[in-house]
C-alpha positions in Angstrom: 95.0 99.3 100.1 97.2 97.5 102.7 100.2 98.9 104.5 102.8 96.8 106.1 106.2 97.2 107.7 109.2 96.8 105.4 113.0 96.9 105.4 114.6 98.5 102.4 117.7 97.3 100.7 119.9 99.3 103.1 118.1 97.7 106.1 116.3 100.9 106.9 112.8 100.8 108.4 110.2 101.6 105.8 106.6 100.9 104.9 105.2 99.0 101.9 101.8 100.1 100.5 100.0 97.4 98.5 97.4 99.2 96.2 94.8 97.4 94.2 94.0 99.2 90.9 91.1 98.2 88.7 92.1 96.7 85.4 95.5 95.7 84.0 97.6 97.7 81.5 99.3 95.8 78.7 103.0 96.3 79.1 102.8 97.3 82.7 101.4 100.3 84.7 101.9 103.7 83.1 104.8 105.7 84.7 102.5 108.7 85.3 100.2 106.6 87.4 102.9 104.9 89.5 104.8 108.2 90.1 101.7 110.0 91.1 100.6 107.3 93.5 104.1 107.2 95.1 104.1 111.0 95.5 100.6 111.0 97.0 101.3 108.1 99.4 104.5 109.6 100.7 103.0 113.0 101.0 100.2 111.5 103.1 102.7 109.7 105.3 104.7 113.0 105.8 101.5 114.9 106.7 100.8 112.2 109.3 104.2 112.6 110.8 105.7 109.3 109.6 109.4 109.3 108.9 109.5 106.1 107.0 109.6 106.1 103.2 106.6 104.3 101.7 107.3 101.8 98.8 104.3 101.4 96.6 103.4 98.2 94.8 100.4 98.0 92.5 98.2 94.9 91.9 95.2 94.0 89.9 92.4 92.5 92.0 93.3 89.0 90.8 97.0 89.5 91.5 96.2 90.7 95.0 93.9 87.7 95.6 96.6 85.3 94.3 99.2 87.0 96.7 96.9 86.5 99.6 96.4 82.9 99.0 100.1 82.1 98.5 101.7 84.5 101.0 99.1 84.4 103.8 99.3 88.1 104.5 99.9 89.3 108.0 96.8 89.1 110.2 95.1 92.1 111.8 97.5 92.0 114.8 100.2 93.7 112.7 98.7 97.2 112.7 101.2 99.6 111.2 102.0 103.2 112.1 100.1 104.5 109.1 97.0 102.5 110.0 97.1 104.0 113.5 97.7 107.5 112.2 94.8 107.3 109.8 92.6 105.9 112.6 93.6 108.8 114.9 92.9 111.3 112.1 89.4 109.9 111.7 88.8 110.1 115.4 90.0 113.7 115.5 87.5 114.7 112.9 84.5 113.3 114.9 
């Protein structure tokens, strides 16, 4: 999973979670899967005190690799709020 800053259609600050899911589904991802992932991701963001809505995009491994090669994803210097929150959470547990 990768999380990056995002501006929604209204220009509001948001986050975009890119999730790699094994296997492809003929005809697209099942609605139950996508709705469940969106709920879980946004619940985690809320629990970590993030106010931004998290938009979720699903990829197969190959689709994600293809995206990396064509889009040149942001390098590690673009750490997002959610990455920092998750890191802090891990540190707190130690």
